[in-house]
N, C-alpha and C positions, 0 to 999 in steps of 0.2 A: 635478042639480048637476054642473057640469063639474069634472073633475079638473085641477088646475093643476100643471104641471111647473116645477121650479125649476132654472134653468141659471145658471152663473156663468162668468166669463171667467178662465181660468187663465193665469198668466204663465209663460213659458218662454223659453229662449234659442234663437235661430235662428243657425246658423253658416253663413256663405257662404265656401266654400273656393275658389271660382273667381273670378279677377279679372274686372272689368267690361271691356267693349270699350274704354272710354277708358283704363283702366289698361294693357291690352295694347298699345294704340297708343302710349302714352307710353313704355312700355318699349322698343318697336321704335325709336321716334324717338331715344331717348337711348342706344340700344345697351346697355341694362341688362337683367338678367333680370327676369322678371315676379315681383312680390312673392309670397313664399310664405306670408306672414302671412294669417290668416283674419280675417274681420270678424264680430263678434258683435253681435247686437242683440236687444233684448227684444221679444217679441211676445205678444199675447193671443190665446187660442183658446178656443172654446166648450168647456166642460167638461160632459160628459154626466152626471157624478156631482156631486151637490151637495157643497158644502164640508162638512167634518166639523162635526157639530152639537155645540155645547158642552153638556156636562152641567152644569147649574147647581150641582150638589152637588160636582162634581169637574171643573172646566174646564181643568185643568193639562195642556195638550197637549204641552208640552216639559218633561221631567223629566231632571235630570242631577245628577251628583256633581261638585262644584267641584274644580279641580286647582290646582297651584302657580301656573301662569301666571295663571289667572283671579284668584286672591287677590292676587298681587303687583301686577298691572296694573289691577285694578278693572274688568276687561272680561270679561263672560260670553260665551263662544263659543257661537254658535247654528249648527248644521250647515246646509249648503247645502239639504239636503232639508227640514229643519224650517223654514227661512226661507221657502222657496217654498210649502210645503204649508200652514203655519199662520200666516204673517205677511203676506208680500207678496200672497198671494191675496186679502186683504181690503183692500189699499191700492189707490188709484187708479193708473192706468198711469203718469202723470207722476211721482208720488212713487216708485214702484217702479223706474222707469227712472233716476231721480236716484241711487239707491243701486246698483242691479244693473249698470248699464252705465257711467254717468258716474263712479261710485266716490266720490261725495260722502257726507258724513255728514248725517244728518237728526236734528234735535233732536226728542226724544220726551218724553212724560210717563211716569213709572214710579210705580206705587203698590205699596208694600210692604204686603201685606195679611196678614202673618204673624199680627199681632194684629188680628183681624177687627173688634173693637170700636173700635180706634184705628189705622186705616190711615194710613200716612205717604206723602205725595206728594213726589216728586223731579222737578225740571225745571230747565231752564236750559242754559247752554253746556256743562256737564259731564255732561249726560245725553243720549246720542245713540246712533244705530244706524248702522252702516256695514258695507260688505263688505271682506273682506281679500283679499290676493293669492291665497290658497288657495281663494277663493270661498265660504268660510264667512262668517258675519257676526258682529259683536260688538256687544253692548249695553254701553256704557260707563256705569258708575254707581258710581264709587269712594266717594262720600259714603254711599250706601245700604249698601255693603259694610262700610264702617267703622262706621256706626251700628249695624248688625245684628251686627257682630263675626263676620262669616263667616270660616270656616276651611277649610283643605284637607279634603276628604272630606265637607263638609256637603252634604246632599241638598236640592235646591230644585225648585220647579215654576214655570213661566213660561208665559204666554200673552198673545196680543194680543186685547184686548177691542175688537172691531169696533164695538160700539154706542157706546162712550165714546172710542174712538180713542186708546187708551193701553195700555201694558204693565202686567201684574199679575205680581207675584212673591211667592212664599211659601216660607219655610224649613220643610221637613218634618222634617228630622232634623239635629241639630247634632253634629258630631264633638267630643267633650269631652276631647281629648288634653291 
């Protein structure tokens, strides 16, 4: 029996700090300095390590304590690392590029599975994922946060369910101030 290896394509940024020949020539023709800005693009590369395997009994890859900004805005901040490692890695290149490079928001489905017997689905224009200028991402879900009555210092778990193509969130610990 042959042993199968499992490879994925990991998404990462490629920065081009050098101007193209066309940009150099345009700068010479206009007697303007060459642009010092860099160009960033998303690329996929073969990953020799398989993506993290979800433990069905505890799939919560992103765990965090909610802060004042998140509660007031209804936007859960997901770090750059967690976004690329646990979310965009499972998205197709076009969708990842839509967020990571173009900066657009993408409508997503979010399941609150705190009550496992009665999970609640959130979707529509008010539930979306997008990148911020600081390159972290935000999961906007004000209605879910109000329904769940989340507060500052509540501890939650979050993950992207690649089989169902949606986010799952669970409240682990509620701050009862």
